[in-house]
Structures are given as structure tokens and as C-alpha cells.
C-alpha positions in Angstrom: -7.1 -21.8 -31.0 -6.7 -17.5 -29.8 -8.4 -17.6 -26.1 -10.7 -14.0 -25.2 -10.6 -12.2 -22.3 -13.8 -11.0 -20.8 -14.6 -7.7 -20.3 -14.8 -7.3 -16.7 -12.7 -4.7 -14.7 -10.5 -7.5 -12.8 -10.2 -11.2 -13.7 -8.0 -14.0 -14.3 -8.8 -15.2 -17.6 -6.5 -14.0 -20.4 -5.5 -14.9 -24.3 -4.6 -13.7 -27.1 -4.4 -9.4 -26.2 -1.4 -10.4 -24.6 0.4 -9.8 -27.8 4.0 -10.3 -27.0 7.0 -12.6 -27.8 8.9 -14.8 -25.7 11.8 -12.2 -26.3 9.8 -9.7 -23.8 7.8 -12.0 -22.0 9.5 -14.6 -20.1 7.5 -17.9 -19.2 8.3 -20.8 -17.8 5.6 -22.8 -20.0 6.7 -21.2 -23.2 9.6 -21.7 -25.6 8.2 -20.1 -28.9 10.8 -18.4 -30.9 11.5 -14.7 -29.8 9.5 -12.1 -32.2 9.7 -8.2 -32.2 7.4 -6.0 -30.8 7.1 -2.8 -32.7 6.7 0.8 -31.1 3.3 1.3 -31.6 2.3 -1.8 -30.4 1.4 -4.0 -33.5 2.8 -7.8 -33.3 4.2 -9.4 -35.8 3.5 -13.0 -34.7 0.8 -13.4 -32.0 2.4 -15.4 -29.0 0.1 -18.3 -28.3 2.0 -18.9 -24.7 -1.0 -17.1 -23.1 -3.6 -19.3 -24.7 -4.0 -21.1 -21.4 -6.9 -20.0 -19.3 -5.9 -21.0 -15.7 -6.2 -18.4 -12.6 -2.9 -18.5 -11.3 -1.9 -15.4 -10.0 1.3 -13.6 -11.0 3.1 -10.5 -10.6 2.8 -9.5 -14.4 0.0 -7.7 -14.6 -2.1 -7.3 -18.2 -3.9 -3.7 -18.4 -6.4 -3.1 -21.3 -8.6 -0.4 -22.4 -5.9 2.3 -21.4 -7.4 6.1 -22.5 -4.9 7.0 -25.8 -3.2 10.1 -24.3 -2.0 7.7 -20.9 1.0 8.2 -19.6 3.4 5.6 -18.0 3.6 7.7 -14.4 -0.2 7.2 -14.2 0.0 3.7 -15.5 2.9 3.2 -12.5 0.8 4.6 -9.9 -1.5 2.7 -10.7 0.7 0.0 -9.0 2.6 1.9 -6.6 -0.4 1.8 -3.7 0.4 -2.2 -3.7 4.1 -2.2 -3.5 7.0 -1.8 -5.6 6.9 -1.8 -9.3 9.7 -3.2 -11.1 8.9 -2.9 -15.1 7.0 -1.7 -17.6 6.0 -2.3 -21.3 3.0 0.3 -23.2 2.0 -1.0 -26.2 -0.3 2.5 -26.9 -1.4 0.9 -30.0 -3.6 -1.4 -28.8 -4.5 0.6 -25.0 -3.0 -1.5 -23.2 0.3 -2.0 -20.9 1.9 -4.6 -18.9 2.9 -4.0 -15.1 5.5 -6.1 -13.3 5.2 -5.6 -9.5 7.9 -6.8 -6.8 5.9 -9.7 -5.4 3.1 -11.9 -6.4 1.7 -10.6 -3.0 1.6 -7.0 -4.1 0.1 -8.2 -7.8 -2.7 -10.1 -5.9 -3.2 -7.2 -3.4 -3.9 -5.3 -6.6 -6.0 -7.6 -8.2 -8.1 -8.0 -5.4 -8.4 -4.4 -4.6 -9.7 -3.3 -8.6 -12.2 -6.4 -7.8 -14.3 -4.6 -5.6 -13.5 -1.0 -6.7 -13.0 -0.3 -10.7 -10.4 1.1 -12.0 -10.1 4.5 -13.6 -7.3 6.5 -15.9 -8.9 10.0 -16.7 -12.5 9.5 -16.2 -12.1 6.2 -18.3 -13.0 2.5 -16.8 -10.0 0.3 -16.9 -8.7 -3.4 -17.1 -6.6 -5.3 -14.9 -6.1 -9.0 -14.7 -3.0 -11.5 -14.3 -0.6 -12.2 -17.0 0.6 -15.9 -17.9 3.7 -14.6 -17.3 5.7 -14.6 -14.3 8.5 -11.8 -15.6 8.6 -9.0 -18.2 12.4 -9.5 -19.6 13.7 -6.9 -21.9 15.6 -7.6 -25.4 18.2 -5.4 -26.6 16.2 -5.5 -30.1 13.4 -3.1 -28.4 15.9 -0.7 -27.0 15.6 1.7 -30.5 11.9 2.0 -29.7 11.4 5.4 -27.9 8.8 4.2 -26.3 10.3 2.0 -24.7 13.1 4.4 -23.4 10.5 6.5 -22.1 8.8 4.2 -20.0 11.6 2.9 -18.6 13.0 5.8 -18.2 9.9 7.2 -15.7 10.0 3.9 -13.9 13.8 3.9 -13.1 12.8 7.7 -11.5 10.6 6.0 -9.3 12.5 3.6 -8.2 15.2 5.6 -7.2 13.8 7.8 -5.1 11.7 4.8 -3.9 14.9 3.5 -2.2 14.6 7.0 -0.3 11.7 6.7 2.1 11.1 9.5 4.2 9.0 8.7 7.4 6.0 11.5 8.7 4.2 10.6 11.8 5.0 6.5 11.7 4.2 6.6 7.6 6.4 5.7 5.0 5.9 8.2 1.7 7.7 7.1 -1.4 8.7 10.1 -3.8 8.7 9.7 -7.4 10.7 12.4 -9.9 7.4 13.4 -11.6 5.8 16.8 -11.9 3.5 17.6 -9.1 0.2 17.9 -11.9 0.7 14.6 -12.2 0.8 13.1 -9.1 -2.6 11.5 -7.4 -1.2 12.0 -4.1 -2.9 15.9 -2.7 -1.3 18.1 0.3 -4.1 19.3 2.4 -3.6 22.2 4.7 -6.8 23.2 6.9 -6.8 26.7 8.3 -9.1 28.8 10.8 -9.6 25.0 12.1 -12.2 26.2 14.5 -14.3 22.7 14.0 -12.7 18.9 14.1 -11.7 17.7 10.6 -11.6 14.3 10.9 -9.8 11.8 8.6 -13.8 10.3 7.6 -14.9 14.2 6.6 -12.3 14.5 4.3 -12.6 10.9 2.9 -16.5 12.1 2.6 -15.6 15.3 0.7 -12.5 14.3 -1.4 -14.1 10.7 -2.6 -17.3 12.5 -4.7 -14.5 13.1 -7.3 -12.9 9.3 -7.7 -11.4 6.3 -5.3 -9.7 7.3 -2.4 -6.7 5.3 -1.5 -5.1 6.6 1.5 -5.2 9.0 4.2 -2.8 10.3 6.3 -3.3 13.4 8.9 -1.1 14.9 11.4 0.2 18.1 12.4 3.1 20.1 11.1 3.7 23.6 12.7 0.9 23.8 15.0 -1.3 23.5 12.0 -3.1 20.0 10.7 -2.7 18.4 7.2 -3.1 15.5 5.6 -2.0 13.8 2.7 -4.5 12.1 0.2 -4.2 9.6 -2.5 -6.5 9.0 -5.4 -6.5 6.5 -7.4 -6.1 8.4 -10.3 -3.8 11.5 -10.8 -7.1 13.1 -13.0 -8.9 12.8 -9.9 -6.9 14.8 -7.5 -6.7 17.6 -10.2 -10.5 17.9 -10.7 -10.4 17.4 -6.7 -8.0 20.7 -6.2 -9.9 22.9 -8.8 -13.2 22.3 -7.1 -12.3 22.2 -3.8 -9.3 24.6 -3.3 -10.0 27.8 -1.2 -13.5 26.2 0.0 -14.7 25.8 3.4 -16.1 22.9 4.9 -18.4 24.5 7.6 -19.6 28.0 7.6 -16.9 30.7 7.6 -14.2 28.2 8.8 -12.6 25.1 8.2 -10.3 26.0 4.7 -9.1 23.8 2.6 -6.0 24.9 1.1 -4.7 22.3 -1.6 -1.3 21.9 -3.7 -0.6 18.7 -5.6 2.3 16.7 -3.6 5.3 15.5 -4.9 4.4 12.1 -3.6 3.6 9.9 -5.5 2.4 7.0 -3.2 1.7 6.9 0.6 2.8 3.9 2.2 0.4 3.5 5.9 1.3 1.6 8.5 -1.9 2.1 10.7 -5.3 2.6 10.2 -6.8 4.1 13.0 -8.0 8.1 13.2 -4.7 9.6 11.9 -3.8 7.3 9.2 -5.9 4.8 6.8 -5.0 2.5 3.8 -8.2 1.9 2.2 -6.7 -0.8 0.0 -5.3 -2.4 3.2 -8.4 -3.0 6.1 -6.2 -6.0 7.4 -3.5 -3.3 9.1 -3.3 -2.7 12.4 -4.3 0.1 14.2 -1.1 0.8 15.9 -0.3 2.1 19.9 -2.3 -0.8 21.2 -5.8 -0.5 19.8 -7.2 -3.4 18.3 -7.6 -4.4 15.1 -10.5 -4.2 12.6 -12.7 -7.5 12.9 -11.8 -9.7 9.5 -15.1 -9.5 8.8 -15.7 -6.1 9.6 -12.4 -5.3 7.4 -13.7 -7.1 4.2 -16.9 -5.1 4.2 -14.9 -2.0 4.8 -12.8 -2.8 1.7 -15.6 -3.1 -1.0 -16.9 0.2 0.2 -14.6 3.2 -0.6 -16.7 6.2 -0.6 -18.9 6.1 2.8 -20.9 9.1 2.1 -21.4 11.3 -0.7 -21.0 15.0 0.2 -24.4 16.5 -0.5 -25.9 18.9 -2.3 -23.6 21.4 -4.6 -20.8 22.4 -2.5 -19.5 26.0 -3.5 -18.6 27.1 -1.0 -18.6 23.4 1.0 -20.9 24.9 3.5 -21.4 21.4 5.5 -23.3 21.5 8.4 -21.9 21.2 12.0 -22.9 18.1 12.0 -21.4 16.7 9.3 -17.8 15.5 10.9 -20.4 13.6 13.3 -22.3 12.3 10.6 -19.0 10.9 8.7 -17.5 9.5 12.0 -20.8 7.7 12.7 -20.8 5.9 8.8 -17.3 5.1 9.8 -18.9 4.0 13.0 -20.9 1.1 11.5 -18.0 -0.3 10.2 -16.1 -0.5 13.2 -13.3 2.1 13.1 -11.6 2.4 16.3 -11.3 5.7 17.5 -14.1 7.2 15.7 -16.7 9.0 17.2 -20.3 8.7 16.2 -22.6 11.4 15.7 -24.0 14.3 18.3 -23.2 13.3 21.6 -21.7 15.1 24.2 -20.1 12.5 26.4 -16.7 10.9 25.9 -15.3 8.1 27.4 -11.5 8.6 28.7 -9.2 5.3 29.6 -6.0 4.5 30.2 -5.7 7.4 32.5 -3.0 7.0 35.3 -5.6 6.4 38.1 -3.0 7.3 40.8 -3.0 10.8 39.7 -5.6 11.7 37.9 -8.4 13.8 39.2 -12.3 15.6 38.1 -10.1 19.0 38.5 -7.4 17.8 36.0 -10.0 16.3 33.3 -11.8 19.3 33.5 -8.5 21.8 32.9 -7.3 19.6 29.6 -10.5 19.3 28.2 -12.0 22.6 29.1 -9.2 23.6 26.1 -11.6 22.7 23.9 -14.9 22.9 25.2 -16.9 24.0 28.7 -16.6 20.6 30.3 -20.0 20.2 32.2 -19.3 17.1 33.8 -16.8 14.4 34.8 -17.0 11.0 36.6 -13.9 8.8 37.4 -15.4 5.2 37.3 -15.6 3.6 40.5 -14.7 0.5 39.6 -12.5 1.1 36.9 -10.3 4.3 38.4 -8.4 4.4 34.6 -11.7 5.5 33.0 -13.7 8.6 33.1 -16.9 10.4 31.4 -16.8 14.0 30.5 -19.7 15.6 29.3 -19.0 18.9 27.1 -21.6 21.2 26.5 -22.7 20.2 23.0 -21.5 17.6 20.0 -19.1 19.9 18.4 -17.1 20.6 21.8 -16.7 16.6 22.2 -15.7 16.4 18.5 -13.1 18.8 19.1 -11.7 17.4 22.3 -11.5 13.8 20.9 -9.7 14.9 17.7 -6.9 16.8 19.6 -6.3 14.6 23.1 -6.9 10.9 22.2 -3.4 9.4 21.7 -2.0 12.3 23.8 0.0 11.9 27.2 -1.4 12.8 30.6 0.8 12.1 33.6 2.9 9.4 31.8 0.1 7.4 30.0 -1.1 7.6 26.3 -4.9 8.1 27.0 -7.7 7.1 24.2 -11.0 9.2 24.1 -13.5 8.1 22.3 -17.6 8.5 22.6 -19.5 6.9 25.4 -23.0 4.9 24.6 -23.7 7.2 27.7 -25.8 10.8 27.0 -25.6 12.5 29.9 -23.2 12.0 33.2 -25.1 10.9 36.2 -24.5 13.0 39.5 -24.6 10.7 43.0 -28.0 10.4 44.7 -27.8 12.9 47.2 -26.0 12.0 50.5 -24.0 9.7 48.9 -20.2 9.5 49.3 -18.8 8.8 45.7 -15.4 10.1 47.1 -15.1 12.7 45.1 -14.9 10.6 41.6 -17.9 13.0 40.3 -17.6 16.6 40.0 -20.5 19.3 38.6 -18.6 22.3 36.8 -21.9 23.4 35.2 -21.5 26.6 36.9 -17.8 26.8 36.4 -16.6 30.4 35.8 -13.7 28.8 34.3 -15.4 28.2 31.0 -13.6 29.4 28.0 -16.3 29.6 25.3 -19.4 30.8 27.3 -19.2 33.8 26.1 -20.8 34.5 22.3 -18.0 35.8 19.7 -15.8 34.9 22.2 -11.5 35.3 21.0 -11.3 31.8 22.5 -13.0 30.0 19.7 -10.1 31.9 16.9 -7.3 30.4 19.4 -8.3 26.8 19.5 -4.8 24.3 18.6 -3.9 21.4 19.1 -1.2 20.4 21.9 2.0 22.0 21.6 5.3 22.4 23.4 4.9 26.3 23.3 2.2 27.7 25.6 0.5 30.6 25.7 0.1 33.0 28.8 -2.5 35.4 29.6 -3.5 37.4 32.2 0.0 38.3 33.7 0.1 41.1 36.1 3.0 43.8 36.0 4.9 43.2 38.9 5.9 39.2 37.8 8.8 39.0 35.5 10.1 36.6 33.1 12.6 34.3 35.9 9.1 34.1 37.8 7.4 32.1 35.3 10.2 30.1 34.3 11.1 29.3 37.6 7.1 28.8 38.0 6.8 26.2 35.4 9.9 24.8 35.5 8.7 23.5 39.3 5.6 21.7 37.3 8.5 18.9 36.5 9.4 19.8 32.9 12.2 22.1 31.7 11.6 25.6 30.4 13.4 26.0 26.7 12.3 29.4 26.0 10.4 32.1 26.8 9.5 35.6 25.4 6.6 38.1 26.2 4.6 40.1 23.6 6.3 43.0 22.5 3.5 45.7 22.6 1.4 43.8 25.7 3.4 42.3 29.2 0.0 40.5 30.1 0.7 37.9 27.4 3.6 36.0 26.9 4.1 32.4 25.1 6.3 29.7 27.2 8.1 26.7 25.6 8.5 23.5 27.5 10.9 20.9 26.3 7.6 18.6 25.2 4.1 17.9 24.4 3.6 16.3 28.0 5.4 19.0 29.7 2.9 21.3 28.2 0.3 19.7 28.7 1.0 18.5 32.8 2.0 22.8 33.0 -1.3 23.6 31.6 -3.4 21.6 33.9 -1.1 22.8 36.9 -1.1 26.3 36.3 -4.3 27.0 34.6 -6.1 29.6 36.5 -3.0 29.9 39.3 -3.3 32.8 41.4 0.0 35.5 40.7 -1.6 37.9 43.4 -3.0 41.2 42.6 -6.5 39.7 41.4 -4.8 38.1 38.6 -5.3 34.5 37.8 -3.0 33.2 34.4 -4.6 32.1 31.8 -2.7 29.1 29.9 -3.9 27.6 26.4 -1.7 25.8 23.9 -0.3 28.3 21.3 0.8 27.1 17.8 3.4 29.7 17.7 7.1 29.0 18.2 10.0 30.8 20.2 
């Protein structure tokens, strides 16, 4: 008697929809004689080895209800986020396919993920279940068929390039020989980034167009970029068409979107720089705690933290949107993500022998006007820093979390406190608390200041300004070398010798030099101004 496959998104029941012979599907339970599957997927004889209704996992998955024009690449892309795809067989006449993964574990992960998120191809829901067969075994009798040859060629192209993975910020990316328009992965560049754009903000925006599986953010050529993988290449195409050239915030943070040549992102860590929404169990890396299993399970079922409100043309998301998205992530316990609106940051893992309120004021002052700093009396490797507004605290957290200061990787998160309390009058707190509210060194006090347009991530290249005419290149090289680093390059601006670019050998050395030498008195009433540059020498 033929079994019946229930019409659920993902399940383990299966039956006579698997219309293949033992010559194609190698099952340990089958001794059926072989038969030939025709090019359009029609069978000469139904294979009854799939009548069993057991729920045993298999690395072969049966995919049904495929759209008529779907390509092999699109079907393969369904499996790539979960592991290596080792074989594929398309039954186009039946709108079905069989996908074989390298391991049973990868297949289980894929089925578990799509049990929570209905998979779509070309805006049409499809159905995935375990096959009763443990392996796809090809037979020479099929070689005459064009469909089979094309599917194998696509698979071989993917496999060939998968073998040459390239690292990006601790994350491996597998390339495939497919045309960019078919890729489910988008490459996103943010121009005019005057406000922080977090991983959660990107998820908030792009998940409107379909299930976002993975995101990697990184800085390249001193520019914030991201790789974002959809479950369906069609969703990637729709997102690109709708969002390319739009502003996330009013008049800034412009999205530049292209198709990536990559078809899969292999994310190693779930943190504020990369996330795999199909693998909430991943560690966060760099000593950060992993997600609580209960939170991870809840997070796995929620692929759209927030819907983008209203019509977005341009996006014109309010400046609090980053905070709102981060707050939503905070509710499910993602590490290193801020909640909305607060101006106070908690900085931990500081070098307590070296750090001072002044050094924190100088470094965090690159990204906002620091009002108050308090190094905690009973935990001197931690400090509270109050910024002028929530946008500035987001910006500082976005750029400084994970950077090295005095030889230690600092952690920057949002504090539960809303203000930094000054010590009671007459109480000596050993200089651990300082009020900078009236400091003349605030960079962003003047509305419309050019400083708003020159906010960049920490980099090895520093921008120097307010240099007096009497100070030569050699003077500045010596000055910066005395901070403990190596000066790799130097260049005065051609038209204005009051400004220069100076490159240290590492970002950590540049951070140290900025802390030591911003506002340094060069004589002639000139105090040196130091900031991070997006340029290289």
C-alpha cells in the first residue's frame, strides 16, 4: 500500500512521493530491482521501499512543491548554510528534488531549522522531509539525460570552490561558480555612516524581504561592510532592488548593495559582529559567554526580530531605530548588544594599572561628548562612561567594543545606570570619578561641525590637525614614536600643512598614540588634534 506524505513544511513522514528506484537511491532496506527515471521525473515503476513511515533521520532530504522554473543552484543553496552538499537529483516533472548532505548531522540541523521557518523559493513555500534512503547513488543509465548532467555540473562547481574557503574576520565563506544574480548573499556597504549601524539594524531592515539566515559585519578599507545571506536568492534580489541607494537614517547611512559571488557564509561565532540564525548554539568568541540554551531555542524560532515600520522610500528610520533593534535583541539575551536610549556605557576588562578617567575621556570622546567617567572603586578594571546622548553611546559602543586599550581587549556594553553619580562633596574617591561636562575638548558641541562627518572606526592611520608651521615631519614622527609604537608612514596634506596623516604599525598603537597625544601642546598656542582616518598612506 502506498504511503501518504503529509503536507507540512518539514516532517519525517514520507511515502510514494519518493518515486525513485534502487538504482538511484541506495537504501539498506531495499532489494528492489532497478528502474530508470526519465528526464521529466516520471517513473516506470513506483519504488515501494519508501512505504515505511519511520522517522529516522537521513542525510538525503526529499524536497517537494518546488516552483516550475527553480534552478539546481537555488535548491543547492537551501542546503549550503548547513554543510557540504554532496549530491542532488532534480525531478522537474514532479516539482521535486533530492538533496544529499555530507553528514546526517547537517541534514538534521537543516530539518530542525526549517521546522521553525517555512522555506520559500521564488516566493513559494516548499516542503522538506527526510528521505527513507541513506544515500543518492547514481547509475550510468541516467547519464543520457540532460537534466542529470546539468545538476551534477552545478554541484561539482559548488564543491570545487567550497574546497578553497577564504577567511573573513574569523569567518569562513564558501564560494560557488554561480552568477551573482543567483546568489542568496548580498554585499552591503554603508556610506556616510554618521550613526552606528549594528547587525540587528541590518536584520531589522532586510528581514522584511524574507528569512535572513546569516550576517557578517566587518570593516574593510576603513568602511563598514556586511555580508547578508537570505534563504532564497529571489528574496536577495527583491531586497537589493528595494534598498540599494536608500538611507537608513535621514540624509546619512546610505546602503550600497551588490550580489556577492559567495553562495554561503560559514559563521563561527554569534556576537555583535556575526550571527548565524540557523545555529543559535554557536559560541560568541573572545571569551564572551554563549547564549543560554533556553534563550537560544527561543531565538532560533524568531527570525524576524522587528518588521521595518511603514513604507521605506527612503528608509528614513528614526535615529532611535538602532537602539530599538538592539533592545529587541537584548530581550533574547544576545551578548554585546545595547538597549535603547541609555547614555551610560559599562566598559570592562580595562588595564587597571594604566587606565584613568582622562584616557577614557579622550578615547571615547572620538565618538561623542563624554560627560562623566567613573572607574569603579571595588572593580577597577571596569568603568562607567556617560555620553551626551543615546546616539553617541551607540556609536562609541559600536566602534570600541573589542578594541585593545593598554594591551587588553575592552568590552563595551550598555549600563543599567542612566547617569553617573558624582561622589558626595568632601568625599575622596581617589580621583576615580571625573566630570567633563564643561570640557573645552568636546568634539561635537557645535551643531553642524565637520567632526560629525569624520567619524571612523579605529584604524592604524591617524588624522592630525592644528599643526603649527614650525613643526616638521621629523618632529611629529619622533613624538608619536615616543608613545611606544612604530611610525610606518607620514604625509602632510598637500594644500594645508596644518594637517597630516600618520600611520602606526597597528590599530592598538594608534589608539595609544591618540590617547597620549590628542590635545598635546605643540607650542605657539597650537594644541594637536588627533582622530582616526579612513585613508591610508
